[in-house]
N, CA, C and O atoms as a Maestro MAE file, in Angstrom:
{
 s_m_m2io_version
 :::
 2.0.0
}

f_m_ct {
 s_m_title
 :::
 protein
 m_atom[284] {
  # First column is atom index #
  i_m_mmod_type
  r_m_x_coord
  r_m_y_coord
  r_m_z_coord
  i_m_residue_number
  s_m_chain_name
  s_m_pdb_residue_name
  s_m_pdb_atom_name
  i_m_atomic_number
  :::
  1 25 -5.331 7.374 -18.650 1 A "MET " " N  " 7
  2 3 -4.379 8.027 -17.791 1 A "MET " " CA " 6
  3 2 -3.779 9.256 -18.471 1 A "MET " " C  " 6
  4 15 -3.543 10.270 -17.814 1 A "MET " " O  " 8
  5 25 -3.533 9.178 -19.758 2 A "GLU " " N  " 7
  6 3 -2.897 10.290 -20.448 2 A "GLU " " CA " 6
  7 2 -3.760 11.547 -20.419 2 A "GLU " " C  " 6
  8 15 -3.238 12.658 -20.517 2 A "GLU " " O  " 8
  9 25 -5.061 11.385 -20.287 3 A "ARG " " N  " 7
  10 3 -5.942 12.552 -20.294 3 A "ARG " " CA " 6
  11 2 -6.156 13.150 -18.908 3 A "ARG " " C  " 6
  12 15 -6.768 14.210 -18.779 3 A "ARG " " O  " 8
  13 25 -5.659 12.483 -17.875 4 A "LEU " " N  " 7
  14 3 -5.797 13.030 -16.525 4 A "LEU " " CA " 6
  15 2 -4.919 14.256 -16.383 4 A "LEU " " C  " 6
  16 15 -3.751 14.259 -16.773 4 A "LEU " " O  " 8
  17 25 -5.500 15.283 -15.822 5 A "GLN " " N  " 7
  18 3 -4.740 16.506 -15.609 5 A "GLN " " CA " 6
  19 2 -4.018 16.415 -14.274 5 A "GLN " " C  " 6
  20 15 -4.630 16.091 -13.256 5 A "GLN " " O  " 8
  21 25 -2.737 16.696 -14.274 6 A "TYR " " N  " 7
  22 3 -1.946 16.680 -13.051 6 A "TYR " " CA " 6
  23 2 -1.917 18.077 -12.462 6 A "TYR " " C  " 6
  24 15 -1.479 19.032 -13.104 6 A "TYR " " O  " 8
  25 25 -2.390 18.178 -11.238 7 A "VAL " " N  " 7
  26 3 -2.389 19.456 -10.539 7 A "VAL " " CA " 6
  27 2 -1.340 19.366 -9.434 7 A "VAL " " C  " 6
  28 15 -1.462 18.556 -8.515 7 A "VAL " " O  " 8
  29 25 -0.330 20.188 -9.531 8 A "ARG " " N  " 7
  30 3 0.730 20.160 -8.519 8 A "ARG " " CA " 6
  31 2 0.178 20.666 -7.187 8 A "ARG " " C  " 6
  32 15 -0.704 21.523 -7.132 8 A "ARG " " O  " 8
  33 25 0.719 20.117 -6.151 9 A "GLY " " N  " 7
  34 3 0.277 20.553 -4.838 9 A "GLY " " CA " 6
  35 2 0.953 19.753 -3.756 9 A "GLY " " C  " 6
  36 15 2.115 19.363 -3.869 9 A "GLY " " O  " 8
  37 25 0.213 19.522 -2.726 10 A "ARG " " N  " 7
  38 3 0.742 18.835 -1.567 10 A "ARG " " CA " 6
  39 2 0.348 17.356 -1.635 10 A "ARG " " C  " 6
  40 15 -0.745 17.014 -2.086 10 A "ARG " " O  " 8
  41 25 1.254 16.489 -1.180 11 A "THR " " N  " 7
  42 3 1.015 15.051 -1.221 11 A "THR " " CA " 6
  43 2 1.224 14.478 0.176 11 A "THR " " C  " 6
  44 15 2.318 14.563 0.734 11 A "THR " " O  " 8
  45 25 0.169 13.896 0.734 12 A "ASN " " N  " 7
  46 3 0.242 13.303 2.068 12 A "ASN " " CA " 6
  47 2 0.050 11.794 1.936 12 A "ASN " " C  " 6
  48 15 -1.016 11.261 2.245 12 A "ASN " " O  " 8
  49 25 1.081 11.127 1.480 13 A "THR " " N  " 7
  50 3 1.016 9.682 1.264 13 A "THR " " CA " 6
  51 2 0.805 8.939 2.578 13 A "THR " " C  " 6
  52 15 0.082 7.944 2.613 13 A "THR " " O  " 8
  53 25 1.419 9.402 3.641 14 A "ALA " " N  " 7
  54 3 1.268 8.750 4.948 14 A "ALA " " CA " 6
  55 2 -0.196 8.720 5.367 14 A "ALA " " C  " 6
  56 15 -0.685 7.687 5.825 14 A "ALA " " O  " 8
  57 25 -0.889 9.822 5.217 15 A "GLU " " N  " 7
  58 3 -2.303 9.883 5.593 15 A "GLU " " CA " 6
  59 2 -3.141 8.973 4.712 15 A "GLU " " C  " 6
  60 15 -4.085 8.341 5.188 15 A "GLU " " O  " 8
  61 25 -2.805 8.901 3.431 16 A "ALA " " N  " 7
  62 3 -3.535 8.015 2.519 16 A "ALA " " CA " 6
  63 2 -3.358 6.557 2.926 16 A "ALA " " C  " 6
  64 15 -4.318 5.787 2.913 16 A "ALA " " O  " 8
  65 25 -2.141 6.177 3.287 17 A "LEU " " N  " 7
  66 3 -1.895 4.802 3.710 17 A "LEU " " CA " 6
  67 2 -2.582 4.485 5.030 17 A "LEU " " C  " 6
  68 15 -3.101 3.384 5.217 17 A "LEU " " O  " 8
  69 25 -2.586 5.439 5.938 18 A "LEU " " N  " 7
  70 3 -3.298 5.262 7.206 18 A "LEU " " CA " 6
  71 2 -4.789 5.076 6.944 18 A "LEU " " C  " 6
  72 15 -5.413 4.188 7.526 18 A "LEU " " O  " 8
  73 25 -5.359 5.898 6.081 19 A "TYR " " N  " 7
  74 3 -6.780 5.799 5.737 19 A "TYR " " CA " 6
  75 2 -7.076 4.446 5.100 19 A "TYR " " C  " 6
  76 15 -8.079 3.810 5.425 19 A "TYR " " O  " 8
  77 25 -6.217 4.013 4.207 20 A "LEU " " N  " 7
  78 3 -6.378 2.712 3.561 20 A "LEU " " CA " 6
  79 2 -6.465 1.612 4.610 20 A "LEU " " C  " 6
  80 15 -7.359 0.767 4.566 20 A "LEU " " O  " 8
  81 25 -5.544 1.631 5.539 21 A "ARG " " N  " 7
  82 3 -5.451 0.580 6.554 21 A "ARG " " CA " 6
  83 2 -6.577 0.633 7.579 21 A "ARG " " C  " 6
  84 15 -7.094 -0.409 7.981 21 A "ARG " " O  " 8
  85 25 -6.964 1.834 8.007 22 A "THR " " N  " 7
  86 3 -7.909 1.950 9.123 22 A "THR " " CA " 6
  87 2 -9.354 2.190 8.703 22 A "THR " " C  " 6
  88 15 -10.272 1.985 9.497 22 A "THR " " O  " 8
  89 25 -9.562 2.623 7.465 23 A "GLU " " N  " 7
  90 3 -10.926 2.931 7.023 23 A "GLU " " CA " 6
  91 2 -11.400 2.044 5.868 23 A "GLU " " C  " 6
  92 15 -12.524 1.543 5.895 23 A "GLU " " O  " 8
  93 25 -10.568 1.852 4.875 24 A "MET " " N  " 7
  94 3 -11.011 1.133 3.683 24 A "MET " " CA " 6
  95 2 -11.029 -0.379 3.893 24 A "MET " " C  " 6
  96 15 -12.011 -1.041 3.555 24 A "MET " " O  " 8
  97 25 -9.959 -0.923 4.444 25 A "PHE " " N  " 7
  98 3 -9.871 -2.365 4.636 25 A "PHE " " CA " 6
  99 2 -10.419 -2.746 6.011 25 A "PHE " " C  " 6
  100 15 -9.694 -3.260 6.864 25 A "PHE " " O  " 8
  101 25 -11.704 -2.486 6.207 26 A "THR " " N  " 7
  102 3 -12.369 -2.808 7.465 26 A "THR " " CA " 6
  103 2 -13.639 -3.592 7.178 26 A "THR " " C  " 6
  104 15 -14.223 -3.441 6.105 26 A "THR " " O  " 8
  105 25 -14.076 -4.421 8.108 27 A "PRO " " N  " 7
  106 3 -15.326 -5.159 7.894 27 A "PRO " " CA " 6
  107 2 -16.516 -4.235 7.603 27 A "PRO " " C  " 6
  108 15 -17.390 -4.582 6.808 27 A "PRO " " O  " 8
  109 25 -16.548 -3.077 8.237 28 A "PHE " " N  " 7
  110 3 -17.642 -2.130 7.997 28 A "PHE " " CA " 6
  111 2 -17.727 -1.725 6.527 28 A "PHE " " C  " 6
  112 15 -18.816 -1.494 6.002 28 A "PHE " " O  " 8
  113 25 -16.573 -1.641 5.869 29 A "ASN " " N  " 7
  114 3 -16.537 -1.237 4.465 29 A "ASN " " CA " 6
  115 2 -16.407 -2.419 3.505 29 A "ASN " " C  " 6
  116 15 -16.024 -2.250 2.347 29 A "ASN " " O  " 8
  117 25 -16.731 -3.626 4.000 30 A "GLY " " N  " 7
  118 3 -16.792 -4.782 3.116 30 A "GLY " " CA " 6
  119 2 -15.594 -5.699 3.128 30 A "GLY " " C  " 6
  120 15 -15.549 -6.659 2.359 30 A "GLY " " O  " 8
  121 25 -14.614 -5.430 3.987 31 A "ASP " " N  " 7
  122 3 -13.446 -6.302 4.050 31 A "ASP " " CA " 6
  123 2 -13.866 -7.683 4.541 31 A "ASP " " C  " 6
  124 15 -14.641 -7.809 5.489 31 A "ASP " " O  " 8
  125 25 -13.353 -8.700 3.892 32 A "ARG " " N  " 7
  126 3 -13.625 -10.077 4.305 32 A "ARG " " CA " 6
  127 2 -12.322 -10.696 4.783 32 A "ARG " " C  " 6
  128 15 -11.334 -10.680 4.049 32 A "ARG " " O  " 8
  129 25 -12.293 -11.238 5.988 33 A "PRO " " N  " 7
  130 3 -11.053 -11.750 6.553 33 A "PRO " " CA " 6
  131 2 -10.451 -12.914 5.778 33 A "PRO " " C  " 6
  132 15 -9.251 -13.167 5.889 33 A "PRO " " O  " 8
  133 25 -11.253 -13.625 5.000 34 A "ASP " " N  " 7
  134 3 -10.750 -14.778 4.263 34 A "ASP " " CA " 6
  135 2 -10.275 -14.431 2.850 34 A "ASP " " C  " 6
  136 15 -9.908 -15.321 2.082 34 A "ASP " " O  " 8
  137 25 -10.281 -13.139 2.506 35 A "VAL " " N  " 7
  138 3 -9.854 -12.691 1.182 35 A "VAL " " CA " 6
  139 2 -8.709 -11.692 1.354 35 A "VAL " " C  " 6
  140 15 -8.844 -10.721 2.098 35 A "VAL " " O  " 8
  141 25 -7.576 -11.924 0.667 36 A "PRO " " N  " 7
  142 3 -6.448 -10.991 0.809 36 A "PRO " " CA " 6
  143 2 -6.796 -9.588 0.302 36 A "PRO " " C  " 6
  144 15 -7.563 -9.425 -0.647 36 A "PRO " " O  " 8
  145 25 -6.221 -8.600 0.948 37 A "ASN " " N  " 7
  146 3 -6.389 -7.208 0.522 37 A "ASN " " CA " 6
  147 2 -5.212 -6.796 -0.353 37 A "ASN " " C  " 6
  148 15 -4.056 -7.090 -0.048 37 A "ASN " " O  " 8
  149 25 -5.528 -6.117 -1.432 38 A "TYR " " N  " 7
  150 3 -4.507 -5.565 -2.311 38 A "TYR " " CA " 6
  151 2 -4.825 -4.105 -2.560 38 A "TYR " " C  " 6
  152 15 -5.990 -3.724 -2.676 38 A "TYR " " O  " 8
  153 25 -3.793 -3.295 -2.642 39 A "ALA " " N  " 7
  154 3 -3.977 -1.883 -2.946 39 A "ALA " " CA " 6
  155 2 -2.909 -1.452 -3.935 39 A "ALA " " C  " 6
  156 15 -1.766 -1.903 -3.871 39 A "ALA " " O  " 8
  157 25 -3.288 -0.590 -4.832 40 A "VAL " " N  " 7
  158 3 -2.350 0.023 -5.751 40 A "VAL " " CA " 6
  159 2 -2.296 1.498 -5.388 40 A "VAL " " C  " 6
  160 15 -3.311 2.194 -5.424 40 A "VAL " " O  " 8
  161 25 -1.127 1.961 -5.045 41 A "VAL " " N  " 7
  162 3 -0.950 3.356 -4.651 41 A "VAL " " CA " 6
  163 2 -0.279 4.086 -5.816 41 A "VAL " " C  " 6
  164 15 0.821 3.734 -6.243 41 A "VAL " " O  " 8
  165 25 -0.960 5.094 -6.307 42 A "ILE " " N  " 7
  166 3 -0.409 5.913 -7.386 42 A "ILE " " CA " 6
  167 2 -0.137 7.295 -6.815 42 A "ILE " " C  " 6
  168 15 -1.029 7.944 -6.270 42 A "ILE " " O  " 8
  169 25 1.087 7.728 -6.946 43 A "THR " " N  " 7
  170 3 1.477 9.012 -6.381 43 A "THR " " CA " 6
  171 2 2.488 9.686 -7.297 43 A "THR " " C  " 6
  172 15 3.037 9.061 -8.204 43 A "THR " " O  " 8
  173 25 2.721 10.948 -7.053 44 A "ASP " " N  " 7
  174 3 3.741 11.651 -7.834 44 A "ASP " " CA " 6
  175 2 5.140 11.348 -7.310 44 A "ASP " " C  " 6
  176 15 6.131 11.816 -7.870 44 A "ASP " " O  " 8
  177 25 5.220 10.576 -6.247 45 A "GLY " " N  " 7
  178 3 6.518 10.185 -5.707 45 A "GLY " " CA " 6
  179 2 7.149 11.215 -4.803 45 A "GLY " " C  " 6
  180 15 8.301 11.058 -4.398 45 A "GLY " " O  " 8
  181 25 6.415 12.275 -4.476 46 A "GLU " " N  " 7
  182 3 6.967 13.342 -3.649 46 A "GLU " " CA " 6
  183 2 6.058 13.627 -2.466 46 A "GLU " " C  " 6
  184 15 5.337 14.625 -2.444 46 A "GLU " " O  " 8
  185 25 6.103 12.739 -1.488 47 A "SER " " N  " 7
  186 3 5.321 12.959 -0.285 47 A "SER " " CA " 6
  187 2 5.908 14.152 0.448 47 A "SER " " C  " 6
  188 15 7.056 14.108 0.888 47 A "SER " " O  " 8
  189 25 5.129 15.219 0.583 48 A "ASN " " N  " 7
  190 3 5.683 16.429 1.184 48 A "ASN " " CA " 6
  191 2 4.882 16.942 2.372 48 A "ASN " " C  " 6
  192 15 5.101 18.059 2.841 48 A "ASN " " O  " 8
  193 25 3.964 16.134 2.853 49 A "ILE " " N  " 7
  194 3 3.261 16.423 4.103 49 A "ILE " " CA " 6
  195 2 3.462 15.199 4.988 49 A "ILE " " C  " 6
  196 15 3.173 14.078 4.568 49 A "ILE " " O  " 8
  197 25 3.947 15.399 6.192 50 A "ASN " " N  " 7
  198 3 4.227 14.290 7.108 50 A "ASN " " CA " 6
  199 2 5.101 13.230 6.458 50 A "ASN " " C  " 6
  200 15 4.902 12.035 6.676 50 A "ASN " " O  " 8
  201 25 6.062 13.666 5.665 51 A "GLU " " N  " 7
  202 3 6.887 12.709 4.927 51 A "GLU " " CA " 6
  203 2 7.626 11.734 5.843 51 A "GLU " " C  " 6
  204 15 7.961 10.626 5.425 51 A "GLU " " O  " 8
  205 25 7.881 12.141 7.086 52 A "GLU " " N  " 7
  206 3 8.570 11.244 8.015 52 A "GLU " " CA " 6
  207 2 7.693 10.054 8.407 52 A "GLU " " C  " 6
  208 15 8.198 9.052 8.913 52 A "GLU " " O  " 8
  209 25 6.386 10.160 8.177 53 A "ASN " " N  " 7
  210 3 5.465 9.070 8.505 53 A "ASN " " CA " 6
  211 2 5.155 8.161 7.321 53 A "ASN " " C  " 6
  212 15 4.490 7.138 7.491 53 A "ASN " " O  " 8
  213 25 5.621 8.512 6.135 54 A "THR " " N  " 7
  214 3 5.269 7.734 4.949 54 A "THR " " CA " 6
  215 2 5.805 6.309 5.030 54 A "THR " " C  " 6
  216 15 5.043 5.359 4.848 54 A "THR " " O  " 8
  217 25 7.076 6.142 5.294 55 A "LEU " " N  " 7
  218 3 7.648 4.798 5.363 55 A "LEU " " CA " 6
  219 2 7.037 3.980 6.508 55 A "LEU " " C  " 6
  220 15 6.679 2.823 6.286 55 A "LEU " " O  " 8
  221 25 6.903 4.534 7.726 56 A "PRO " " N  " 7
  222 3 6.258 3.747 8.778 56 A "PRO " " CA " 6
  223 2 4.834 3.320 8.431 56 A "PRO " " C  " 6
  224 15 4.432 2.202 8.754 56 A "PRO " " O  " 8
  225 25 4.069 4.190 7.783 57 A "GLU " " N  " 7
  226 3 2.701 3.811 7.400 57 A "GLU " " CA " 6
  227 2 2.698 2.744 6.312 57 A "GLU " " C  " 6
  228 15 1.833 1.869 6.305 57 A "GLU " " O  " 8
  229 25 3.653 2.810 5.401 58 A "ALA " " N  " 7
  230 3 3.765 1.770 4.372 58 A "ALA " " CA " 6
  231 2 4.096 0.426 5.020 58 A "ALA " " C  " 6
  232 15 3.550 -0.609 4.638 58 A "ALA " " O  " 8
  233 25 4.986 0.454 5.991 59 A "ILE " " N  " 7
  234 3 5.350 -0.770 6.704 59 A "ILE " " CA " 6
  235 2 4.141 -1.303 7.470 59 A "ILE " " C  " 6
  236 15 3.883 -2.506 7.456 59 A "ILE " " O  " 8
  237 25 3.408 -0.429 8.130 60 A "ASN " " N  " 7
  238 3 2.199 -0.850 8.861 60 A "ASN " " CA " 6
  239 2 1.176 -1.477 7.928 60 A "ASN " " C  " 6
  240 15 0.597 -2.515 8.247 60 A "ASN " " O  " 8
  241 25 0.951 -0.857 6.780 61 A "ALA " " N  " 7
  242 3 -0.025 -1.382 5.827 61 A "ALA " " CA " 6
  243 2 0.408 -2.754 5.330 61 A "ALA " " C  " 6
  244 15 -0.407 -3.670 5.213 61 A "ALA " " O  " 8
  245 25 1.674 -2.884 5.045 62 A "ARG " " N  " 7
  246 3 2.176 -4.179 4.564 62 A "ARG " " CA " 6
  247 2 2.124 -5.223 5.671 62 A "ARG " " C  " 6
  248 15 1.801 -6.380 5.405 62 A "ARG " " O  " 8
  249 25 2.433 -4.843 6.897 63 A "SER " " N  " 7
  250 3 2.403 -5.780 8.022 63 A "SER " " CA " 6
  251 2 1.009 -6.331 8.239 63 A "SER " " C  " 6
  252 15 0.848 -7.525 8.493 63 A "SER " " O  " 8
  253 25 0.004 -5.486 8.143 64 A "VAL " " N  " 7
  254 3 -1.377 -5.935 8.306 64 A "VAL " " CA " 6
  255 2 -1.712 -6.947 7.226 64 A "VAL " " C  " 6
  256 15 -2.352 -7.961 7.502 64 A "VAL " " O  " 8
  257 25 -1.285 -6.680 5.997 65 A "SER " " N  " 7
  258 3 -1.540 -7.591 4.891 65 A "SER " " CA " 6
  259 2 -0.846 -8.931 5.124 65 A "SER " " C  " 6
  260 15 -1.441 -9.982 4.886 65 A "SER " " O  " 8
  261 25 0.387 -8.908 5.581 66 A "GLU " " N  " 7
  262 3 1.133 -10.138 5.811 66 A "GLU " " CA " 6
  263 2 0.532 -10.941 6.969 66 A "GLU " " C  " 6
  264 15 0.528 -12.171 6.934 66 A "GLU " " O  " 8
  265 25 0.024 -10.248 7.992 67 A "GLU " " N  " 7
  266 3 -0.635 -10.935 9.111 67 A "GLU " " CA " 6
  267 2 -1.861 -11.676 8.623 67 A "GLU " " C  " 6
  268 15 -2.129 -12.796 9.056 67 A "GLU " " O  " 8
  269 25 -2.613 -11.050 7.714 68 A "GLU " " N  " 7
  270 3 -3.812 -11.678 7.175 68 A "GLU " " CA " 6
  271 2 -3.456 -12.910 6.359 68 A "GLU " " C  " 6
  272 15 -4.176 -13.908 6.403 68 A "GLU " " O  " 8
  273 25 -2.350 -12.855 5.611 69 A "GLU " " N  " 7
  274 3 -1.947 -13.981 4.774 69 A "GLU " " CA " 6
  275 2 -1.539 -15.180 5.621 69 A "GLU " " C  " 6
  276 15 -1.833 -16.320 5.263 69 A "GLU " " O  " 8
  277 25 -0.860 -14.930 6.746 70 A "THR " " N  " 7
  278 3 -0.381 -16.033 7.564 70 A "THR " " CA " 6
  279 2 -1.421 -16.494 8.585 70 A "THR " " C  " 6
  280 15 -1.303 -17.570 9.173 70 A "THR " " O  " 8
  281 25 -2.447 -15.651 8.783 71 A "GLY " " N  " 7
  282 3 -3.553 -15.984 9.652 71 A "GLY " " CA " 6
  283 2 -3.127 -16.074 11.067 71 A "GLY " " C  " 6
  284 15 -3.947 -16.350 11.943 71 A "GLY " " O  " 8
  :::
 }
 m_bond[283] {
  # First column is bond index #
  i_m_from
  i_m_to
  i_m_order
  :::
  1 1 2 1
  2 2 3 1
  3 3 4 2
  4 3 5 1
  5 5 6 1
  6 6 7 1
  7 7 8 2
  8 7 9 1
  9 9 10 1
  10 10 11 1
  11 11 12 2
  12 11 13 1
  13 13 14 1
  14 14 15 1
  15 15 16 2
  16 15 17 1
  17 17 18 1
  18 18 19 1
  19 19 20 2
  20 19 21 1
  21 21 22 1
  22 22 23 1
  23 23 24 2
  24 23 25 1
  25 25 26 1
  26 26 27 1
  27 27 28 2
  28 27 29 1
  29 29 30 1
  30 30 31 1
  31 31 32 2
  32 31 33 1
  33 33 34 1
  34 34 35 1
  35 35 36 2
  36 35 37 1
  37 37 38 1
  38 38 39 1
  39 39 40 2
  40 39 41 1
  41 41 42 1
  42 42 43 1
  43 43 44 2
  44 43 45 1
  45 45 46 1
  46 46 47 1
  47 47 48 2
  48 47 49 1
  49 49 50 1
  50 50 51 1
  51 51 52 2
  52 51 53 1
  53 53 54 1
  54 54 55 1
  55 55 56 2
  56 55 57 1
  57 57 58 1
  58 58 59 1
  59 59 60 2
  60 59 61 1
  61 61 62 1
  62 62 63 1
  63 63 64 2
  64 63 65 1
  65 65 66 1
  66 66 67 1
  67 67 68 2
  68 67 69 1
  69 69 70 1
  70 70 71 1
  71 71 72 2
  72 71 73 1
  73 73 74 1
  74 74 75 1
  75 75 76 2
  76 75 77 1
  77 77 78 1
  78 78 79 1
  79 79 80 2
  80 79 81 1
  81 81 82 1
  82 82 83 1
  83 83 84 2
  84 83 85 1
  85 85 86 1
  86 86 87 1
  87 87 88 2
  88 87 89 1
  89 89 90 1
  90 90 91 1
  91 91 92 2
  92 91 93 1
  93 93 94 1
  94 94 95 1
  95 95 96 2
  96 95 97 1
  97 97 98 1
  98 98 99 1
  99 99 100 2
  100 99 101 1
  101 101 102 1
  102 102 103 1
  103 103 104 2
  104 103 105 1
  105 105 106 1
  106 106 107 1
  107 107 108 2
  108 107 109 1
  109 109 110 1
  110 110 111 1
  111 111 112 2
  112 111 113 1
  113 113 114 1
  114 114 115 1
  115 115 116 2
  116 115 117 1
  117 117 118 1
  118 118 119 1
  119 119 120 2
  120 119 121 1
  121 121 122 1
  122 122 123 1
  123 123 124 2
  124 123 125 1
  125 125 126 1
  126 126 127 1
  127 127 128 2
  128 127 129 1
  129 129 130 1
  130 130 131 1
  131 131 132 2
  132 131 133 1
  133 133 134 1
  134 134 135 1
  135 135 136 2
  136 135 137 1
  137 137 138 1
  138 138 139 1
  139 139 140 2
  140 139 141 1
  141 141 142 1
  142 142 143 1
  143 143 144 2
  144 143 145 1
  145 145 146 1
  146 146 147 1
  147 147 148 2
  148 147 149 1
  149 149 150 1
  150 150 151 1
  151 151 152 2
  152 151 153 1
  153 153 154 1
  154 154 155 1
  155 155 156 2
  156 155 157 1
  157 157 158 1
  158 158 159 1
  159 159 160 2
  160 159 161 1
  161 161 162 1
  162 162 163 1
  163 163 164 2
  164 163 165 1
  165 165 166 1
  166 166 167 1
  167 167 168 2
  168 167 169 1
  169 169 170 1
  170 170 171 1
  171 171 172 2
  172 171 173 1
  173 173 174 1
  174 174 175 1
  175 175 176 2
  176 175 177 1
  177 177 178 1
  178 178 179 1
  179 179 180 2
  180 179 181 1
  181 181 182 1
  182 182 183 1
  183 183 184 2
  184 183 185 1
  185 185 186 1
  186 186 187 1
  187 187 188 2
  188 187 189 1
  189 189 190 1
  190 190 191 1
  191 191 192 2
  192 191 193 1
  193 193 194 1
  194 194 195 1
  195 195 196 2
  196 195 197 1
  197 197 198 1
  198 198 199 1
  199 199 200 2
  200 199 201 1
  201 201 202 1
  202 202 203 1
  203 203 204 2
  204 203 205 1
  205 205 206 1
  206 206 207 1
  207 207 208 2
  208 207 209 1
  209 209 210 1
  210 210 211 1
  211 211 212 2
  212 211 213 1
  213 213 214 1
  214 214 215 1
  215 215 216 2
  216 215 217 1
  217 217 218 1
  218 218 219 1
  219 219 220 2
  220 219 221 1
  221 221 222 1
  222 222 223 1
  223 223 224 2
  224 223 225 1
  225 225 226 1
  226 226 227 1
  227 227 228 2
  228 227 229 1
  229 229 230 1
  230 230 231 1
  231 231 232 2
  232 231 233 1
  233 233 234 1
  234 234 235 1
  235 235 236 2
  236 235 237 1
  237 237 238 1
  238 238 239 1
  239 239 240 2
  240 239 241 1
  241 241 242 1
  242 242 243 1
  243 243 244 2
  244 243 245 1
  245 245 246 1
  246 246 247 1
  247 247 248 2
  248 247 249 1
  249 249 250 1
  250 250 251 1
  251 251 252 2
  252 251 253 1
  253 253 254 1
  254 254 255 1
  255 255 256 2
  256 255 257 1
  257 257 258 1
  258 258 259 1
  259 259 260 2
  260 259 261 1
  261 261 262 1
  262 262 263 1
  263 263 264 2
  264 263 265 1
  265 265 266 1
  266 266 267 1
  267 267 268 2
  268 267 269 1
  269 269 270 1
  270 270 271 1
  271 271 272 2
  272 271 273 1
  273 273 274 1
  274 274 275 1
  275 275 276 2
  276 275 277 1
  277 277 278 1
  278 278 279 1
  279 279 280 2
  280 279 281 1
  281 281 282 1
  282 282 283 1
  283 283 284 2
  :::
 }
}
């Protein structure tokens, strides 16, 4: 991690969370309904594109995970 170069720019955390929920954790991409999904989100902490959608998308992503756990 220490050798990674940080390039300042724009951060669209909401879009990343939406992509995680709708594209990555899908049966087409290998998601298995009987196995919990976990994601680690690493960000600079400054969502500056669609920032008003970041919290709702985080809640949506977590809700989907909780629905899977309770079945």
